[in-house]
C-alpha angles and dihedrals in degrees: 000000000000102000096136132126093283092055094053093042090057103041102029113018110033109081090208097056108017118114094214136008131231088256090054090053092046091051090052093046091052091052093049092048095043092048092047090051090045090056089054103248114158107227122199100139127041128187119196101194109200091010096175110183091356098247092150093058093080092058092047091052090047097052101027105029093167095049123106111238119208119190112204116193138166095205111101088199094058096042089056092046099044106019095242121161108266114228149090129273086226094072110006108139116184122177095253135028126244133248093217124025122187117198108172123173096337114110095061087072092058126084116243096266094051093042091054088051091049093052090051091046092051086063090056095043097048125065097167128011130002125194106204129178132156138168107262133193089256092051092051090053098043113017115022124101094228093195090062105026119091106249094195095094142100109263107207129172116262091243091063088066098035094053093053095042091050091065089072108011142044126211121255097176139269095057092302120126125188127219111257111264093041114092113179116203110262128168115237097260093044090063123088107276117246118233109269116254117242110280094011115138112239 
């Protein structure tokens, strides 16, 4: 893996080449935390799996000031710089699970076997809400800024991830999924919309 100082300078620090800014990450983190709180999850432990520069930590502290934040990171460079826990989401095994797990733009860097293991491990790590996002093949075709996005990743279809996550989680909107057995109250149009049936008026 290439997660050294040069990688983070190009894709995260340099305004001329980065794919997203610290402010972008903080805005996303605030949304995730606000939505998690809105849905009624009690959050005392937070895992940021693949935390990178730790931009989500500010939002976690803002919304859940008493929660313990754990940054998990594979980059030796970042762990030395920020003091994160060094490890992989594929096999990280803490003593206790987390109420909120954030896994943002991580699994596209893992080969299939490790990505499958990571998805299974997320079910063990998360006892409440999981925010999960990843660059998919469809995103690469339609949404990604290819001049700024790292092309050295595995581009899988969205269904590859959805099918595996669905074994343990159900979607509650906005990239957040809830552990099966926990059903937050959502009004009908707040829920993820089902695909329309053939011939159905929408």
